[in-house]
ROSEZA-755802 format. One record per residue (C-alpha): residue in three letters; x, y, z. Coordinates in steps of 0.2 Angstrom, whole numbers. Example, Ala and Ser with C-alpha at 12.3 -4.5 7.8 and 13.67 -1.06 7.14 Angstrom:
> ALA | 62 | -22 | 39
> SER | 68 | -5 | 36
***
This chain:
> ALA | 46 | -61 | -2
> TYR | 48 | -77 | 2
> ASP | 48 | -84 | -16
> PHE | 59 | -72 | -20
> ALA | 73 | -75 | -8
> GLU | 71 | -93 | -11
> GLN | 72 | -91 | -31
> ILE | 87 | -80 | -29
> LYS | 96 | -93 | -18
> GLN | 92 | -109 | -32
> ALA | 99 | -96 | -45
> SER | 114 | -91 | -36
> GLY | 118 | -111 | -32
> GLY | 117 | -105 | -13
> LYS | 129 | -90 | -13
> LEU | 115 | -77 | -10
> ASP | 104 | -84 | 4
> ILE | 90 | -69 | 9
> LYS | 83 | -72 | 28
> VAL | 65 | -66 | 26
> HIS | 60 | -57 | 43
> SER | 42 | -54 | 43
> GLY | 27 | -46 | 50
> ALA | 39 | -34 | 57
> SER | 49 | -46 | 67
> LEU | 66 | -38 | 64
> MET | 60 | -20 | 64
> LYS | 42 | -8 | 63
> HIS | 38 | -3 | 46
> PRO | 39 | 15 | 47
> GLU | 57 | 10 | 51
> ILE | 63 | 0 | 34
> PRO | 68 | 13 | 21
> ARG | 79 | 23 | 35
> ALA | 84 | 3 | 38
> VAL | 90 | 0 | 20
> ARG | 97 | 17 | 16
> THR | 107 | 17 | 30
> GLY | 112 | -1 | 27
> GLN | 108 | -9 | 41
> VAL | 97 | -19 | 32
> GLN | 101 | -24 | 14
> LEU | 84 | -23 | 8
> GLY | 65 | -19 | 12
> GLU | 50 | -23 | 9
> VAL | 39 | -6 | 12
> PHE | 21 | 4 | 8
> ILE | 26 | 15 | -4
> GLY | 14 | 26 | 3
> ILE | 24 | 29 | 20
> MET | 36 | 37 | 9
> GLY | 25 | 52 | 7
> ASN | 35 | 62 | 19
> THR | 51 | 62 | 9
> HIS | 43 | 66 | -9
> PRO | 26 | 68 | -15
> ILE | 29 | 55 | -27
> PHE | 27 | 42 | -14
> LYS | 8 | 47 | -11
> HIS | 4 | 42 | -29
> ASP | -4 | 26 | -24
> ASN | -12 | 34 | -8
> ILE | -23 | 48 | -19
> PRO | -42 | 41 | -18
> PHE | -51 | 38 | -35
> LEU | -35 | 40 | -43
> ALA | -34 | 23 | -50
> THR | -47 | 11 | -44
> ASP | -45 | -3 | -53
> TYR | -28 | -12 | -59
> VAL | -28 | -9 | -78
> GLN | -28 | 9 | -72
> ALA | -15 | 5 | -57
> GLN | -3 | -2 | -69
> LYS | -5 | 14 | -80
> LEU | -3 | 26 | -64
> TRP | 13 | 14 | -59
> GLN | 21 | 17 | -76
> ALA | 18 | 33 | -76
> ALA | 26 | 36 | -58
> LYS | 39 | 25 | -60
> PRO | 54 | 34 | -65
> GLU | 52 | 48 | -53
> ILE | 50 | 33 | -41
> GLU | 67 | 28 | -46
> LYS | 75 | 44 | -47
> GLN | 68 | 50 | -28
> LEU | 75 | 31 | -22
> SER | 91 | 34 | -29
> LYS | 95 | 49 | -22
> GLU | 90 | 41 | -5
> GLY | 102 | 29 | -9
> MET | 90 | 15 | -14
> ILE | 88 | 3 | -30
> LEU | 69 | -1 | -35
> LEU | 69 | -20 | -38
> TYR | 49 | -22 | -39
> THR | 32 | -17 | -34
> VAL | 17 | -29 | -31
> PRO | -1 | -22 | -28
> TRP | -12 | -25 | -14
> PRO | -32 | -28 | -16
> ALA | -44 | -13 | -19
> GLN | -45 | -2 | -3
> SER | -63 | -1 | 6
> LEU | -72 | 3 | 21
> TYR | -71 | -5 | 37
> THR | -84 | -1 | 51
> LYS | -93 | -6 | 66
> LYS | -111 | -2 | 58
> PRO | -119 | 0 | 40
> VAL | -112 | 18 | 32
> SER | -125 | 23 | 18
> ALA | -116 | 41 | 18
> LEU | -101 | 52 | 27
> ALA | -111 | 59 | 41
> ASP | -113 | 42 | 48
> ILE | -96 | 40 | 54
> LYS | -93 | 58 | 58
> GLY | -83 | 60 | 72
> THR | -78 | 43 | 74
> LYS | -58 | 38 | 75
> MET | -51 | 32 | 58
> ARG | -35 | 23 | 57
> ALA | -21 | 31 | 47
> TYR | -8 | 21 | 39
> SER | 2 | 36 | 30
> PRO | 2 | 55 | 28
> SER | -10 | 53 | 14
> THR | -25 | 41 | 25
> SER | -21 | 55 | 38
> ARG | -29 | 68 | 26
> LEU | -43 | 56 | 20
> ALA | -47 | 55 | 37
> ASP | -46 | 72 | 42
> LEU | -58 | 75 | 25
> MET | -71 | 61 | 30
> ASN | -72 | 72 | 45
> THR | -64 | 60 | 57
> THR | -51 | 58 | 67
> PRO | -34 | 50 | 60
> THR | -26 | 39 | 72
> THR | -10 | 30 | 68
> VAL | -12 | 11 | 70
> GLN | -1 | -4 | 63
> VAL | -6 | -18 | 55
> PRO | -1 | -28 | 69
> ASP | -10 | -18 | 80
> ILE | -27 | -18 | 74
> PRO | -37 | -31 | 83
> GLN | -33 | -23 | 99
> ALA | -36 | -6 | 94
> PHE | -53 | -10 | 86
> SER | -57 | -20 | 102
> THR | -51 | -6 | 115
> GLY | -61 | 9 | 105
> ILE | -43 | 17 | 99
> ILE | -52 | 16 | 82
> ASP | -69 | 12 | 77
> ALA | -67 | 12 | 56
> MET | -50 | 10 | 42
> VAL | -52 | 9 | 26
> THR | -40 | -4 | 19
> SER | -38 | -21 | 9
> PRO | -48 | -38 | 11
> SER | -33 | -46 | 14
> THR | -29 | -36 | 29
> GLY | -44 | -37 | 35
> ALA | -45 | -59 | 33
> ASN | -28 | -61 | 40
> GLY | -32 | -50 | 56
> GLN | -48 | -58 | 57
> ALA | -60 | -41 | 56
> TRP | -77 | -53 | 61
> ASP | -69 | -53 | 77
> TYR | -71 | -34 | 81
> LEU | -83 | -26 | 69
> SER | -96 | -31 | 55
> HIS | -96 | -22 | 41
> PHE | -85 | -19 | 24
> THR | -92 | -8 | 11
> GLU | -84 | -11 | -5
> ILE | -80 | 7 | -8
> LYS | -61 | 1 | -18
> ALA | -56 | 19 | -18
> TRP | -38 | 16 | -21
> ILE | -25 | 2 | -26
> PRO | -8 | 4 | -15
> LYS | 9 | -5 | -18
> ASN | 22 | -12 | -8
> PHE | 40 | -12 | -17
> VAL | 55 | -21 | -12
> VAL | 71 | -9 | -10
> VAL | 89 | -13 | -11
> ASN | 104 | -2 | -4
> LYS | 113 | 4 | -18
> ARG | 131 | 3 | -10
> ALA | 127 | -16 | -7
> PHE | 121 | -20 | -23
> LYS | 134 | -14 | -33
> ARG | 146 | -22 | -21
> LEU | 138 | -40 | -29
> ASP | 145 | -47 | -46
> LYS | 137 | -42 | -59
> ALA | 129 | -61 | -63
> LEU | 123 | -60 | -44
> GLN | 113 | -44 | -48
> GLN | 105 | -51 | -64
> THR | 98 | -64 | -56
> ILE | 92 | -53 | -43
> LEU | 83 | -40 | -56
> ASP | 76 | -60 | -65
> ALA | 69 | -65 | -48
> ALA | 63 | -47 | -46
> ALA | 54 | -44 | -63
> ALA | 45 | -64 | -60
> ALA | 39 | -58 | -41
> GLU | 32 | -43 | -51
> ALA | 23 | -52 | -63
> ARG | 19 | -64 | -52
> GLY | 12 | -51 | -40
> TRP | 2 | -42 | -52
> THR | -7 | -57 | -58
> GLU | -10 | -66 | -41
> VAL | -21 | -49 | -35
> LEU | -37 | -51 | -42
> ASP | -37 | -69 | -36
> GLN | -34 | -65 | -19
> GLU | -45 | -52 | -18
> ALA | -60 | -63 | -23
> LYS | -55 | -74 | -10
> ASP | -52 | -62 | 6
> THR | -68 | -53 | 3
> LYS | -77 | -69 | 3
> THR | -67 | -74 | 19
> LEU | -75 | -58 | 27
> ALA | -89 | -64 | 21
> ASP | -90 | -83 | 28
> ASN | -85 | -78 | 44
> GLY | -102 | -67 | 46
> ILE | -95 | -48 | 39
> VAL | -108 | -38 | 29
> VAL | -100 | -37 | 13
> SER | -111 | -22 | 1
> LYS | -109 | -11 | -11
> PRO | -108 | 7 | -6
> SER | -122 | 20 | -9
> LYS | -123 | 31 | -20
> GLN | -121 | 46 | -8
> LEU | -107 | 40 | 0
> LEU | -97 | 36 | -16
> SER | -102 | 53 | -23
> GLU | -95 | 62 | -9
> LEU | -78 | 50 | -8
> LYS | -76 | 54 | -24
> ALA | -76 | 74 | -20
> ILE | -65 | 69 | -8
> GLY | -55 | 61 | -22
> VAL | -54 | 77 | -33
> THR | -49 | 88 | -17
> MET | -33 | 77 | -13
> THR | -27 | 74 | -33
> GLU | -26 | 94 | -33
> GLU | -18 | 96 | -16
> TRP | -7 | 83 | -22
> LYS | -4 | 91 | -37
> LYS | 2 | 110 | -29
> GLU | 16 | 99 | -18
> ASN | 28 | 97 | -31
> SER | 18 | 101 | -48
> GLN | 34 | 101 | -59
> ALA | 36 | 83 | -55
> LEU | 20 | 78 | -51
> GLU | 9 | 88 | -66
> PRO | 19 | 78 | -79
> ILE | 14 | 61 | -72
> LEU | -5 | 66 | -70
> LYS | -4 | 71 | -90
> ALA | 5 | 56 | -94
> TYR | -6 | 44 | -84
> LYS | -21 | 52 | -91
> ASN | -16 | 52 | -107
***
C-alpha cells in the first residue's frame, strides 16, 4: 500500500497524496468496507473473505483446497473477478488491485497428525468461511483479529489457527506456539477498493494514474508472494517452531472438508457461483 501511494504521488506530481493508515490504526479491519462505501475514507485495503456475508462470491478464496498454489489461485481469481467487480459496484466501490497472501497453514501448540488431535480446541476464525472450517474440524471458532493473536494464544482464548507464515512471522508466533504444519489449504487475497463517487470526481488523467499504479502493485504482489512465503517459513523454523508437512491422514480429512465447503458454497447462489467454478475448472 505504501509503494502504491508513493507511486501515485510521484506520477501525479503531488496532486494526489494518499495517507496510508496501516495495522488497523484508523479503524478495525471489518469496518473498512463500510467506511469506503459510505465515503468515510476514500480507499481501503480489505481481506476479501471478511465480506463473505455481503455476497458468497467474496468467499471464493477462503474455500479449503479449491486453489492451493499460485497458478490455481490466479485462475480462480480471473474466474471470480467479473462477479466481484459487479458486487463491489453495487456497494458503491471500484476494485483497484488484488494481492495474494502466502498459502494458509496450521499453527498449533502440539504436533497434529489427524483432526482428532485438535478436536474440541479453540480455533481462530476471521471470516464466515474460517468459522465454518473450524466447525467442520470439530473445533470451536473464535473471532480474533491479527493484532490480538499473541495475547489470545497466551491467555488461552485460542489454541490453534490456520493462517499464513507471514502472519506468524510478523506476530512472533514462536513466543506462544510450537508447531506449523504446511497444509497449504488455500491462498486468500487482499484487495484495494476505492469509493466510486470519489474516484469519478477525479479528472481522467488522475484516474489513469491510479489505475496504472494499481496494475503495477498487483503484478508486484503476485510476483513477490513466493519469496515472501519461503522467507517467512524459514523465519518460523529459525526461531524454533517445528515446521512439518501434513500426514496423509490429516490431508485426507482436510480435503474432505474442502469438498463439503465447496458444495455448500455453490448452493448459496448456484446461479452466480456455478459458472465461476466451471470457468475455473476449465
